[in-house]
C-alpha positions in Angstrom: -43.5 -27.4 14.6 -44.4 -27.7 18.3 -43.8 -31.0 20.0 -46.4 -32.4 22.4 -46.3 -35.5 24.6 -49.6 -37.1 25.5 -49.5 -39.8 28.2 -52.7 -41.8 28.7 -53.8 -44.8 30.8 -54.8 -46.7 27.7 -54.0 -46.4 24.0 -55.9 -43.6 22.4 -58.1 -44.0 19.4 -57.7 -42.1 16.2 -60.8 -40.1 17.0 -59.3 -39.1 20.4 -56.0 -38.1 18.8 -57.8 -36.1 16.3 -59.7 -34.2 19.0 -56.4 -33.5 20.8 -54.8 -32.3 17.6 -57.7 -29.9 16.9 -57.6 -28.6 20.5 -53.8 -28.0 20.4 -54.1 -26.3 17.0 -56.9 -24.0 18.3 -55.0 -23.1 21.5 -51.5 -22.6 20.0 -52.5 -21.6 16.4 -50.2 -24.1 14.7 -49.9 -27.8 13.9 -48.1 -29.9 16.4 -46.2 -33.2 16.4 -47.8 -35.3 19.0 -46.1 -38.3 20.6 -48.0 -40.7 22.8 -47.1 -42.9 25.7 -49.3 -45.4 27.6 -48.9 -45.4 31.4 -51.4 -47.6 33.2 -50.4 -46.0 36.5 -52.5 -43.0 35.5 -55.6 -45.2 36.0 -57.6 -43.0 33.7 -57.5 -39.8 31.8 -54.3 -38.3 30.4 -51.5 -35.7 30.8 -50.4 -33.4 28.0 -46.9 -31.9 28.1 -46.2 -28.9 25.9 -42.6 -27.7 26.4 -42.2 -27.2 30.2 -45.9 -27.0 30.9 -47.9 -30.1 31.9 -51.7 -30.3 32.0 -52.7 -33.2 34.2 -56.2 -34.6 33.8 -55.3 -38.1 35.1 -57.4 -40.0 37.6 -54.2 -40.7 39.5 -53.6 -37.0 40.2 -57.3 -36.5 41.2 -57.0 -39.4 43.7 -53.7 -38.0 45.0 -55.3 -34.6 45.5 -58.2 -36.1 47.5 -55.9 -38.2 49.7 -53.8 -35.1 50.3 -56.8 -33.2 51.4 -57.7 -36.0 53.7 -54.2 -35.9 55.1 -53.3 -39.4 54.0 -50.4 -38.5 51.6 -50.2 -39.9 48.0 -50.9 -43.3 46.6 -47.7 -45.3 45.9 
């Protein structure tokens, strides 16, 4: 069984977890054991880690990207 780590800014609802489970099953073709972590520093959104791959849909990363484009570095 594949292990997946989902990190979100706030606790996810059962409906949100169900959507993530369905998306993972569709993408990888098998059920997965999903662990969750809450990290308020993400501000919003979430990150999904599958093995060594990380998909970052957090607001924190979007803000950092914009600041980097503007030449101001990242937010601490």
